[in-house]
N, CA, C, O and the ligand as a Tripos MOL2 file, in Angstrom:
@<TRIPOS>MOLECULE
protein
  273   271    69     0     0
PROTEIN
NO_CHARGES

@<TRIPOS>ATOM
      1 N          11.2380    9.9270    1.3740 N.3       1 MET1
      2 CA         10.6790    9.3500    2.6010 C.3       1 MET1
      3 C          10.9200    7.8450    2.6650 C.2       1 MET1
      4 O          11.0570    7.2790    3.7500 O.2       1 MET1
      5 N          10.9690    7.2080    1.5150 N.am      2 LEU2
      6 CA         11.1750    5.7640    1.5190 C.3       2 LEU2
      7 C          12.5050    5.3730    2.1550 C.2       2 LEU2
      8 O          12.6660    4.2600    2.6540 O.2       2 LEU2
      9 N          13.4360    6.2880    2.1280 N.am      3 LYS3
     10 CA         14.7540    5.9460    2.6620 C.3       3 LYS3
     11 C          14.7240    5.7580    4.1750 C.2       3 LYS3
     12 O          15.6210    5.1420    4.7500 O.2       3 LYS3
     13 N          13.6970    6.2900    4.8090 N.am      4 LYS4
     14 CA         13.5880    6.0970    6.2490 C.3       4 LYS4
     15 C          13.1990    4.6570    6.5820 C.2       4 LYS4
     16 O          13.4460    4.1720    7.6870 O.2       4 LYS4
     17 N          12.6040    4.0040    5.6330 N.am      5 TYR5
     18 CA         12.1750    2.6350    5.8590 C.3       5 TYR5
     19 C          13.2560    1.6800    5.3580 C.2       5 TYR5
     20 O          14.2160    2.0810    4.7010 O.2       5 TYR5
     21 N          13.0720    0.4430    5.6800 N.am      6 ALA6
     22 CA         13.8940   -0.5660    5.0370 C.3       6 ALA6
     23 C          13.5080   -0.6750    3.5610 C.2       6 ALA6
     24 O          14.1450   -1.3910    2.7880 O.2       6 ALA6
     25 N          12.4540    0.0490    3.1890 N.am      7 ALA7
     26 CA         12.0200    0.1420    1.7980 C.3       7 ALA7
     27 C          11.7740   -1.2190    1.1770 C.2       7 ALA7
     28 O          12.3230   -1.5660    0.1310 O.2       7 ALA7
     29 N          10.9430   -1.9650    1.8490 N.am      8 LYS8
     30 CA         10.4710   -3.2040    1.2310 C.3       8 LYS8
     31 C           9.0070   -3.4090    1.5900 C.2       8 LYS8
     32 O           8.5050   -2.8820    2.5820 O.2       8 LYS8
     33 N           8.3530   -4.1780    0.7640 N.am      9 CYS9
     34 CA          6.9240   -4.3690    0.9210 C.3       9 CYS9
     35 C           6.6240   -5.0700    2.2400 C.2       9 CYS9
     36 O           7.2590   -6.0680    2.5790 O.2       9 CYS9
     37 N           5.6540   -4.5420    2.9830 N.am     10 VAL10
     38 CA          5.3390   -5.1510    4.2760 C.3      10 VAL10
     39 C           4.6340   -6.4900    4.1060 C.2      10 VAL10
     40 O           4.5800   -7.2820    5.0460 O.2      10 VAL10
     41 N           4.0990   -6.7470    2.9350 N.am     11 TYR11
     42 CA          3.3840   -8.0090    2.7150 C.3      11 TYR11
     43 C           4.3100   -9.1040    2.2080 C.2      11 TYR11
     44 O           4.4110  -10.1730    2.8100 O.2      11 TYR11
     45 N           4.9800   -8.8290    1.1020 N.am     12 CYS12
     46 CA          5.7590   -9.8950    0.4780 C.3      12 CYS12
     47 C           7.2550   -9.7320    0.7160 C.2      12 CYS12
     48 O           8.0330  -10.6420    0.4280 O.2      12 CYS12
     49 N           7.6680   -8.5580    1.2490 N.am     13 GLY13
     50 CA          9.0620   -8.3780    1.6120 C.3      13 GLY13
     51 C           9.9820   -8.0670    0.4490 C.2      13 GLY13
     52 O          11.2000   -8.0140    0.6210 O.2      13 GLY13
     53 N           9.4210   -7.8600   -0.7310 N.am     14 ARG14
     54 CA         10.2700   -7.5560   -1.8740 C.3      14 ARG14
     55 C          10.6250   -6.0700   -1.8700 C.2      14 ARG14
     56 O           9.8750   -5.2360   -1.3630 O.2      14 ARG14
     57 N          11.7550   -5.7690   -2.4320 N.am     15 SER15
     58 CA         12.2330   -4.3950   -2.4770 C.3      15 SER15
     59 C          12.4880   -4.0050   -3.9210 C.2      15 SER15
     60 O          12.2340   -4.7760   -4.8470 O.2      15 SER15
     61 N          12.9920   -2.7950   -4.0920 N.am     16 ARG16
     62 CA         13.2950   -2.3540   -5.4570 C.3      16 ARG16
     63 C          14.3440   -3.2400   -6.1040 C.2      16 ARG16
     64 O          14.3710   -3.4140   -7.3230 O.2      16 ARG16
     65 N          15.1910   -3.7850   -5.2800 N.am     17 ARG17
     66 CA         16.2160   -4.6770   -5.8380 C.3      17 ARG17
     67 C          15.5940   -5.8940   -6.4950 C.2      17 ARG17
     68 O          16.1820   -6.5120   -7.3830 O.2      17 ARG17
     69 N          14.3800   -6.2310   -6.0380 N.am     18 ASP18
     70 CA         13.6940   -7.3780   -6.6130 C.3      18 ASP18
     71 C          12.8690   -7.0000   -7.8370 C.2      18 ASP18
     72 O          12.1690   -7.8290   -8.4190 O.2      18 ASP18
     73 N          12.9700   -5.7230   -8.2120 N.am     19 GLY19
     74 CA         12.3260   -5.3020   -9.4480 C.3      19 GLY19
     75 C          10.8790   -4.8860   -9.2920 C.2      19 GLY19
     76 O          10.1470   -4.8230  -10.2790 O.2      19 GLY19
     77 N          10.4440   -4.5960   -8.0550 N.am     20 VAL20
     78 CA          9.0730   -4.1460   -7.8700 C.3      20 VAL20
     79 C           9.0750   -2.6620   -7.5350 C.2      20 VAL20
     80 O          10.0380   -2.1360   -6.9780 O.2      20 VAL20
     81 N           7.9930   -2.0040   -7.8800 N.am     21 LYS21
     82 CA          7.8310   -0.6110   -7.5100 C.3      21 LYS21
     83 C           7.1740   -0.5480   -6.1420 C.2      21 LYS21
     84 O           6.2400   -1.2930   -5.8460 O.2      21 LYS21
     85 N           7.6800    0.3540   -5.3180 N.am     22 LEU22
     86 CA          7.1460    0.4780   -3.9660 C.3      22 LEU22
     87 C           6.2980    1.7310   -3.8430 C.2      22 LEU22
     88 O           6.5900    2.7670   -4.4400 O.2      22 LEU22
     89 N           5.2510    1.6080   -3.0600 N.am     23 HIS23
     90 CA          4.3720    2.7420   -2.7940 C.3      23 HIS23
     91 C           4.2590    2.9160   -1.2870 C.2      23 HIS23
     92 O           4.3040    1.9480   -0.5270 O.2      23 HIS23
     93 N           4.1120    4.1610   -0.8730 N.am     24 VAL24
     94 CA          3.7910    4.4080    0.5250 C.3      24 VAL24
     95 C           2.2780    4.5380    0.6260 C.2      24 VAL24
     96 O           1.6630    5.3890   -0.0170 O.2      24 VAL24
     97 N           1.7050    3.6870    1.4340 N.am     25 ASP25
     98 CA          0.2620    3.6220    1.5490 C.3      25 ASP25
     99 C          -0.1650    4.1200    2.9250 C.2      25 ASP25
    100 O           0.5420    3.9280    3.9140 O.2      25 ASP25
    101 N          -1.3250    4.7600    2.9770 N.am     26 HIS26
    102 CA         -1.8960    5.1340    4.2640 C.3      26 HIS26
    103 C          -2.7700    3.9840    4.7500 C.2      26 HIS26
    104 O          -3.6900    3.5520    4.0550 O.2      26 HIS26
    105 N          -2.4740    3.4970    5.9430 N.am     27 ILE27
    106 CA         -3.2630    2.3970    6.4810 C.3      27 ILE27
    107 C          -4.7060    2.8460    6.6730 C.2      27 ILE27
    108 O          -5.6470    2.1550    6.2830 O.2      27 ILE27
    109 N          -4.8570    4.0110    7.2780 N.am     28 LYS28
    110 CA         -6.1870    4.6080    7.3920 C.3      28 LYS28
    111 C          -6.2600    5.7470    6.3880 C.2      28 LYS28
    112 O          -5.3740    6.6020    6.3600 O.2      28 LYS28
    113 N          -7.2900    5.7720    5.5710 N.am     29 PRO29
    114 CA         -7.3480    6.7510    4.4710 C.3      29 PRO29
    115 C          -7.3450    8.1820    4.9690 C.2      29 PRO29
    116 O          -7.9720    8.5250    5.9720 O.2      29 PRO29
    117 N          -6.6170    9.0030    4.2310 N.am     30 ARG30
    118 CA         -6.5180   10.4080    4.6220 C.3      30 ARG30
    119 C          -7.8820   11.0830    4.6300 C.2      30 ARG30
    120 O          -8.1330   11.9900    5.4230 O.2      30 ARG30
    121 N          -8.7500   10.6370    3.7480 N.am     31 SER31
    122 CA        -10.0460   11.2960    3.6320 C.3      31 SER31
    123 C         -10.8630   11.1580    4.9120 C.2      31 SER31
    124 O         -11.6390   12.0430    5.2700 O.2      31 SER31
    125 N         -10.6690   10.0160    5.6000 N.am     32 LYS32
    126 CA        -11.4300    9.7910    6.8330 C.3      32 LYS32
    127 C         -10.6560   10.2110    8.0680 C.2      32 LYS32
    128 O         -11.2400   10.5800    9.0870 O.2      32 LYS32
    129 N          -9.3320   10.1520    7.9660 N.am     33 TYR33
    130 CA         -8.5060   10.4560    9.1360 C.3      33 TYR33
    131 C          -7.4490   11.4910    8.7680 C.2      33 TYR33
    132 O          -6.2570   11.1810    8.7610 O.2      33 TYR33
    133 N          -7.8660   12.7050    8.4670 N.am     34 PRO34
    134 CA         -6.8880   13.7230    8.0240 C.3      34 PRO34
    135 C          -5.8210   13.9850    9.0800 C.2      34 PRO34
    136 O          -4.7030   14.3810    8.7500 O.2      34 PRO34
    137 N          -6.1560   13.7690   10.3240 N.am     35 GLN35
    138 CA         -5.1690   14.0180   11.3760 C.3      35 GLN35
    139 C          -4.0570   12.9820   11.3590 C.2      35 GLN35
    140 O          -3.0110   13.1770   11.9770 O.2      35 GLN35
    141 N          -4.2810   11.8870   10.6550 N.am     36 LEU36
    142 CA         -3.2690   10.8210   10.6030 C.3      36 LEU36
    143 C          -2.4430   10.8800    9.3230 C.2      36 LEU36
    144 O          -1.5780   10.0320    9.1020 O.2      36 LEU36
    145 N          -2.7050   11.8780    8.4790 N.am     37 ALA37
    146 CA         -2.0420   11.9210    7.1800 C.3      37 ALA37
    147 C          -0.5220   11.9910    7.3110 C.2      37 ALA37
    148 O           0.2080   11.4820    6.4600 O.2      37 ALA37
    149 N          -0.0640   12.6110    8.3620 N.am     38 LEU38
    150 CA          1.3820   12.7280    8.5580 C.3      38 LEU38
    151 C           1.8670   11.8790    9.7240 C.2      38 LEU38
    152 O           3.0010   12.0130   10.1860 O.2      38 LEU38
    153 N           0.9960   11.0150   10.1830 N.am     39 GLU39
    154 CA          1.3630   10.1690   11.3200 C.3      39 GLU39
    155 C           2.2380    9.0210   10.8360 C.2      39 GLU39
    156 O           1.8360    8.2380    9.9760 O.2      39 GLU39
    157 N           3.4180    8.9340   11.3910 N.am     40 PHE40
    158 CA          4.3810    7.9430   10.9150 C.3      40 PHE40
    159 C           3.8240    6.5250   11.0000 C.2      40 PHE40
    160 O           4.0540    5.7100   10.1060 O.2      40 PHE40
    161 N           3.0960    6.2330   12.0670 N.am     41 SER41
    162 CA          2.5940    4.8750   12.2620 C.3      41 SER41
    163 C           1.4670    4.5260   11.2910 C.2      41 SER41
    164 O           1.0360    3.3750   11.2110 O.2      41 SER41
    165 N           0.9980    5.5310   10.5590 N.am     42 ASN42
    166 CA         -0.0850    5.2620    9.6170 C.3      42 ASN42
    167 C           0.4260    4.9600    8.2130 C.2      42 ASN42
    168 O          -0.3660    4.8180    7.2810 O.2      42 ASN42
    169 N           1.7280    4.8620    8.0590 N.am     43 PHE43
    170 CA          2.2890    4.5450    6.7550 C.3      43 PHE43
    171 C           2.6780    3.0770    6.6740 C.2      43 PHE43
    172 O           3.0840    2.4650    7.6620 O.2      43 PHE43
    173 N           2.5450    2.5430    5.5010 N.am     44 GLN44
    174 CA          3.1140    1.2320    5.2470 C.3      44 GLN44
    175 C           3.6250    1.2140    3.8120 C.2      44 GLN44
    176 O           3.0840    1.8820    2.9300 O.2      44 GLN44
    177 N           4.6570    0.4490    3.6070 N.am     45 VAL45
    178 CA          5.2350    0.3520    2.2710 C.3      45 VAL45
    179 C           4.6920   -0.8960    1.5970 C.2      45 VAL45
    180 O           4.8040   -2.0070    2.1160 O.2      45 VAL45
    181 N           4.1100   -0.6900    0.4450 N.am     46 LEU46
    182 CA          3.5720   -1.8080   -0.3220 C.3      46 LEU46
    183 C           4.1900   -1.8020   -1.7100 C.2      46 LEU46
    184 O           4.4870   -0.7420   -2.2600 O.2      46 LEU46
    185 N           4.3800   -2.9690   -2.2650 N.am     47 CYS47
    186 CA          4.8120   -3.0290   -3.6500 C.3      47 CYS47
    187 C           3.5920   -2.9590   -4.5550 C.2      47 CYS47
    188 O           2.4540   -3.0590   -4.0950 O.2      47 CYS47
    189 N           3.8400   -2.7900   -5.8260 N.am     48 GLU48
    190 CA          2.7120   -2.6300   -6.7480 C.3      48 GLU48
    191 C           1.8580   -3.8900   -6.8140 C.2      48 GLU48
    192 O           0.6850   -3.8200   -7.1830 O.2      48 GLU48
    193 N           2.4220   -5.0310   -6.4650 N.am     49 ASN49
    194 CA          1.6520   -6.2650   -6.5330 C.3      49 ASN49
    195 C           0.7040   -6.4130   -5.3410 C.2      49 ASN49
    196 O          -0.3470   -7.0440   -5.4500 O.2      49 ASN49
    197 N           1.0810   -5.8340   -4.2190 N.am     50 CYS50
    198 CA          0.2920   -6.0040   -3.0040 C.3      50 CYS50
    199 C          -0.6050   -4.8120   -2.7060 C.2      50 CYS50
    200 O          -1.4400   -4.8730   -1.8040 O.2      50 CYS50
    201 N          -0.4420   -3.7460   -3.4470 N.am     51 ASN51
    202 CA         -1.2540   -2.5660   -3.2070 C.3      51 ASN51
    203 C          -2.6960   -2.8390   -3.6220 C.2      51 ASN51
    204 O          -2.9580   -3.0930   -4.7970 O.2      51 ASN51
    205 N          -3.6340   -2.7900   -2.6800 N.am     52 PRO52
    206 CA         -5.0200   -3.1440   -3.0210 C.3      52 PRO52
    207 C          -5.6090   -2.2650   -4.1090 C.2      52 PRO52
    208 O          -6.4280   -2.7250   -4.9040 O.2      52 PRO52
    209 N          -5.1990   -1.0020   -4.1510 N.am     53 GLU53
    210 CA         -5.7330   -0.1330   -5.1940 C.3      53 GLU53
    211 C          -5.2860   -0.6120   -6.5660 C.2      53 GLU53
    212 O          -6.0500   -0.5640   -7.5300 O.2      53 GLU53
    213 N          -4.0590   -1.0690   -6.6470 N.am     54 ASN54
    214 CA         -3.5780   -1.5660   -7.9300 C.3      54 ASN54
    215 C          -4.2850   -2.8510   -8.3130 C.2      54 ASN54
    216 O          -4.5350   -3.1020   -9.4920 O.2      54 ASN54
    217 N          -4.6070   -3.6620   -7.3250 N.am     55 ARG55
    218 CA         -5.3310   -4.8930   -7.6520 C.3      55 ARG55
    219 C          -6.6730   -4.5780   -8.2750 C.2      55 ARG55
    220 O          -7.1160   -5.2490   -9.2070 O.2      55 ARG55
    221 N          -7.3170   -3.5450   -7.7490 N.am     56 ILE56
    222 CA         -8.6090   -3.1620   -8.2960 C.3      56 ILE56
    223 C          -8.4360   -2.6590   -9.7240 C.2      56 ILE56
    224 O          -9.2450   -2.9620  -10.6020 O.2      56 ILE56
    225 N          -7.3670   -1.8850   -9.9500 N.am     57 LEU57
    226 CA         -7.1270   -1.3710  -11.2850 C.3      57 LEU57
    227 C          -6.8730   -2.4980  -12.2710 C.2      57 LEU57
    228 O          -7.2000   -2.3850  -13.4520 O.2      57 LEU57
    229 N          -6.2950   -3.5730  -11.7880 N.am     58 MET58
    230 CA         -5.9910   -4.6940  -12.6690 C.3      58 MET58
    231 C          -7.1950   -5.6170  -12.8260 C.2      58 MET58
    232 O          -7.1040   -6.6510  -13.4890 O.2      58 MET58
    233 N          -8.3190   -5.2480  -12.2200 N.am     59 GLY59
    234 CA         -9.5130   -6.0590  -12.3570 C.3      59 GLY59
    235 C          -9.4980   -7.2810  -11.4630 C.2      59 GLY59
    236 O         -10.2130   -8.2530  -11.7090 O.2      59 GLY59
    237 N          -8.6770   -7.2280  -10.4190 N.am     60 ASN60
    238 CA         -8.5640   -8.3800   -9.5260 C.3      60 ASN60
    239 C          -8.6260   -7.9140   -8.0670 C.2      60 ASN60
    240 O          -7.6390   -8.0220   -7.3390 O.2      60 ASN60
    241 N          -9.7730   -7.4000   -7.6430 N.am     61 PRO61
    242 CA         -9.8800   -6.8830   -6.2890 C.3      61 PRO61
    243 C          -9.7510   -7.9950   -5.2560 C.2      61 PRO61
    244 O         -10.1120   -9.1380   -5.5350 O.2      61 PRO61
    245 N          -9.2440   -7.6810   -4.0740 N.am     62 PRO62
    246 CA         -9.0820   -8.6950   -3.0360 C.3      62 PRO62
    247 C         -10.3880   -9.3590   -2.6700 C.2      62 PRO62
    248 O         -10.4280  -10.5680   -2.4410 O.2      62 PRO62
    249 N         -11.4540   -8.5890   -2.6130 N.am     63 GLU63
    250 CA        -12.7520   -9.1620   -2.2870 C.3      63 GLU63
    251 C         -13.7540   -8.7100   -3.3380 C.2      63 GLU63
    252 O         -13.8870   -7.5160   -3.6070 O.2      63 GLU63
    253 N         -14.4300   -9.6330   -3.9080 N.am     64 LYS64
    254 CA        -15.4290   -9.2630   -4.8970 C.3      64 LYS64
    255 C         -16.6910   -8.7760   -4.2050 C.2      64 LYS64
    256 O         -17.1740   -9.4120   -3.2680 O.2      64 LYS64
    257 N         -17.2240   -7.6530   -4.6600 N.am     65 PRO65
    258 CA        -18.4880   -7.1990   -4.0860 C.3      65 PRO65
    259 C         -19.6070   -8.1650   -4.4330 C.2      65 PRO65
    260 O         -19.6520   -8.7200   -5.5310 O.2      65 PRO65
    261 N         -20.4950   -8.3530   -3.4950 N.am     66 VAL66
    262 CA        -21.6100   -9.2580   -3.7030 C.3      66 VAL66
    263 C         -22.8310   -8.4660   -4.1300 C.2      66 VAL66
    264 O         -23.2780   -7.5600   -3.4270 O.2      66 VAL66
    265 N         -23.3600   -8.8150   -5.2760 N.am     67 CYS67
    266 CA        -24.5650   -8.1310   -5.7670 C.3      67 CYS67
    267 C         -25.7570   -9.0320   -5.5760 C.2      67 CYS67
    268 O         -25.7610  -10.1710   -6.0430 O.2      67 CYS67
    269 N         -26.7530   -8.5440   -4.9060 N.am     68 LEU68
    270 CA        -27.9560   -9.3310   -4.6840 C.3      68 LEU68
    271 C         -29.1000   -8.8140   -5.5570 C.2      68 LEU68
    272 O         -30.2050   -9.3540   -5.5100 O.2      68 LEU68
    273 ZN          4.3640   -6.8850   -2.0010 Zn       69 ZN69
@<TRIPOS>BOND
     1     1     2 1
     2     2     3 1
     3     3     4 2
     4     3     5 am
     5     5     6 1
     6     6     7 1
     7     7     8 2
     8     7     9 am
     9     9    10 1
    10    10    11 1
    11    11    12 2
    12    11    13 am
    13    13    14 1
    14    14    15 1
    15    15    16 2
    16    15    17 am
    17    17    18 1
    18    18    19 1
    19    19    20 2
    20    19    21 am
    21    21    22 1
    22    22    23 1
    23    23    24 2
    24    23    25 am
    25    25    26 1
    26    26    27 1
    27    27    28 2
    28    27    29 am
    29    29    30 1
    30    30    31 1
    31    31    32 2
    32    31    33 am
    33    33    34 1
    34    34    35 1
    35    35    36 2
    36    35    37 am
    37    37    38 1
    38    38    39 1
    39    39    40 2
    40    39    41 am
    41    41    42 1
    42    42    43 1
    43    43    44 2
    44    43    45 am
    45    45    46 1
    46    46    47 1
    47    47    48 2
    48    47    49 am
    49    49    50 1
    50    50    51 1
    51    51    52 2
    52    51    53 am
    53    53    54 1
    54    54    55 1
    55    55    56 2
    56    55    57 am
    57    57    58 1
    58    58    59 1
    59    59    60 2
    60    59    61 am
    61    61    62 1
    62    62    63 1
    63    63    64 2
    64    63    65 am
    65    65    66 1
    66    66    67 1
    67    67    68 2
    68    67    69 am
    69    69    70 1
    70    70    71 1
    71    71    72 2
    72    71    73 am
    73    73    74 1
    74    74    75 1
    75    75    76 2
    76    75    77 am
    77    77    78 1
    78    78    79 1
    79    79    80 2
    80    79    81 am
    81    81    82 1
    82    82    83 1
    83    83    84 2
    84    83    85 am
    85    85    86 1
    86    86    87 1
    87    87    88 2
    88    87    89 am
    89    89    90 1
    90    90    91 1
    91    91    92 2
    92    91    93 am
    93    93    94 1
    94    94    95 1
    95    95    96 2
    96    95    97 am
    97    97    98 1
    98    98    99 1
    99    99   100 2
   100    99   101 am
   101   101   102 1
   102   102   103 1
   103   103   104 2
   104   103   105 am
   105   105   106 1
   106   106   107 1
   107   107   108 2
   108   107   109 am
   109   109   110 1
   110   110   111 1
   111   111   112 2
   112   111   113 am
   113   113   114 1
   114   114   115 1
   115   115   116 2
   116   115   117 am
   117   117   118 1
   118   118   119 1
   119   119   120 2
   120   119   121 am
   121   121   122 1
   122   122   123 1
   123   123   124 2
   124   123   125 am
   125   125   126 1
   126   126   127 1
   127   127   128 2
   128   127   129 am
   129   129   130 1
   130   130   131 1
   131   131   132 2
   132   131   133 am
   133   133   134 1
   134   134   135 1
   135   135   136 2
   136   135   137 am
   137   137   138 1
   138   138   139 1
   139   139   140 2
   140   139   141 am
   141   141   142 1
   142   142   143 1
   143   143   144 2
   144   143   145 am
   145   145   146 1
   146   146   147 1
   147   147   148 2
   148   147   149 am
   149   149   150 1
   150   150   151 1
   151   151   152 2
   152   151   153 am
   153   153   154 1
   154   154   155 1
   155   155   156 2
   156   155   157 am
   157   157   158 1
   158   158   159 1
   159   159   160 2
   160   159   161 am
   161   161   162 1
   162   162   163 1
   163   163   164 2
   164   163   165 am
   165   165   166 1
   166   166   167 1
   167   167   168 2
   168   167   169 am
   169   169   170 1
   170   170   171 1
   171   171   172 2
   172   171   173 am
   173   173   174 1
   174   174   175 1
   175   175   176 2
   176   175   177 am
   177   177   178 1
   178   178   179 1
   179   179   180 2
   180   179   181 am
   181   181   182 1
   182   182   183 1
   183   183   184 2
   184   183   185 am
   185   185   186 1
   186   186   187 1
   187   187   188 2
   188   187   189 am
   189   189   190 1
   190   190   191 1
   191   191   192 2
   192   191   193 am
   193   193   194 1
   194   194   195 1
   195   195   196 2
   196   195   197 am
   197   197   198 1
   198   198   199 1
   199   199   200 2
   200   199   201 am
   201   201   202 1
   202   202   203 1
   203   203   204 2
   204   203   205 am
   205   205   206 1
   206   206   207 1
   207   207   208 2
   208   207   209 am
   209   209   210 1
   210   210   211 1
   211   211   212 2
   212   211   213 am
   213   213   214 1
   214   214   215 1
   215   215   216 2
   216   215   217 am
   217   217   218 1
   218   218   219 1
   219   219   220 2
   220   219   221 am
   221   221   222 1
   222   222   223 1
   223   223   224 2
   224   223   225 am
   225   225   226 1
   226   226   227 1
   227   227   228 2
   228   227   229 am
   229   229   230 1
   230   230   231 1
   231   231   232 2
   232   231   233 am
   233   233   234 1
   234   234   235 1
   235   235   236 2
   236   235   237 am
   237   237   238 1
   238   238   239 1
   239   239   240 2
   240   239   241 am
   241   241   242 1
   242   242   243 1
   243   243   244 2
   244   243   245 am
   245   245   246 1
   246   246   247 1
   247   247   248 2
   248   247   249 am
   249   249   250 1
   250   250   251 1
   251   251   252 2
   252   251   253 am
   253   253   254 1
   254   254   255 1
   255   255   256 2
   256   255   257 am
   257   257   258 1
   258   258   259 1
   259   259   260 2
   260   259   261 am
   261   261   262 1
   262   262   263 1
   263   263   264 2
   264   263   265 am
   265   265   266 1
   266   266   267 1
   267   267   268 2
   268   267   269 am
   269   269   270 1
   270   270   271 1
   271   271   272 2
@<TRIPOS>SUBSTRUCTURE
     1 MET1         2 RESIDUE 1 A MET
     2 LEU2         6 RESIDUE 1 A LEU
     3 LYS3        10 RESIDUE 1 A LYS
     4 LYS4        14 RESIDUE 1 A LYS
     5 TYR5        18 RESIDUE 1 A TYR
     6 ALA6        22 RESIDUE 1 A ALA
     7 ALA7        26 RESIDUE 1 A ALA
     8 LYS8        30 RESIDUE 1 A LYS
     9 CYS9        34 RESIDUE 1 A CYS
    10 VAL10       38 RESIDUE 1 A VAL
    11 TYR11       42 RESIDUE 1 A TYR
    12 CYS12       46 RESIDUE 1 A CYS
    13 GLY13       50 RESIDUE 1 A GLY
    14 ARG14       54 RESIDUE 1 A ARG
    15 SER15       58 RESIDUE 1 A SER
    16 ARG16       62 RESIDUE 1 A ARG
    17 ARG17       66 RESIDUE 1 A ARG
    18 ASP18       70 RESIDUE 1 A ASP
    19 GLY19       74 RESIDUE 1 A GLY
    20 VAL20       78 RESIDUE 1 A VAL
    21 LYS21       82 RESIDUE 1 A LYS
    22 LEU22       86 RESIDUE 1 A LEU
    23 HIS23       90 RESIDUE 1 A HIS
    24 VAL24       94 RESIDUE 1 A VAL
    25 ASP25       98 RESIDUE 1 A ASP
    26 HIS26      102 RESIDUE 1 A HIS
    27 ILE27      106 RESIDUE 1 A ILE
    28 LYS28      110 RESIDUE 1 A LYS
    29 PRO29      114 RESIDUE 1 A PRO
    30 ARG30      118 RESIDUE 1 A ARG
    31 SER31      122 RESIDUE 1 A SER
    32 LYS32      126 RESIDUE 1 A LYS
    33 TYR33      130 RESIDUE 1 A TYR
    34 PRO34      134 RESIDUE 1 A PRO
    35 GLN35      138 RESIDUE 1 A GLN
    36 LEU36      142 RESIDUE 1 A LEU
    37 ALA37      146 RESIDUE 1 A ALA
    38 LEU38      150 RESIDUE 1 A LEU
    39 GLU39      154 RESIDUE 1 A GLU
    40 PHE40      158 RESIDUE 1 A PHE
    41 SER41      162 RESIDUE 1 A SER
    42 ASN42      166 RESIDUE 1 A ASN
    43 PHE43      170 RESIDUE 1 A PHE
    44 GLN44      174 RESIDUE 1 A GLN
    45 VAL45      178 RESIDUE 1 A VAL
    46 LEU46      182 RESIDUE 1 A LEU
    47 CYS47      186 RESIDUE 1 A CYS
    48 GLU48      190 RESIDUE 1 A GLU
    49 ASN49      194 RESIDUE 1 A ASN
    50 CYS50      198 RESIDUE 1 A CYS
    51 ASN51      202 RESIDUE 1 A ASN
    52 PRO52      206 RESIDUE 1 A PRO
    53 GLU53      210 RESIDUE 1 A GLU
    54 ASN54      214 RESIDUE 1 A ASN
    55 ARG55      218 RESIDUE 1 A ARG
    56 ILE56      222 RESIDUE 1 A ILE
    57 LEU57      226 RESIDUE 1 A LEU
    58 MET58      230 RESIDUE 1 A MET
    59 GLY59      234 RESIDUE 1 A GLY
    60 ASN60      238 RESIDUE 1 A ASN
    61 PRO61      242 RESIDUE 1 A PRO
    62 PRO62      246 RESIDUE 1 A PRO
    63 GLU63      250 RESIDUE 1 A GLU
    64 LYS64      254 RESIDUE 1 A LYS
    65 PRO65      258 RESIDUE 1 A PRO
    66 VAL66      262 RESIDUE 1 A VAL
    67 CYS67      266 RESIDUE 1 A CYS
    68 LEU68      270 RESIDUE 1 A LEU
    69 ZN69       273 GROUP 0 **** ****
């Protein structure tokens, strides 16, 4: 499926040629929007550095939760 795209990260613009791994991400999560799971406009290509899920795994989430 990646071949249908220019296959580069929508955030930083890097591609596999730049040595990053690319992921196809659902803009709206499948769990909440199952009807959009196969919707072409709901896909975006992210590299491993820009994928928010990976940031969380690396202990560096985009937004820190606030505990009161
Ligand atoms: Zn990126």
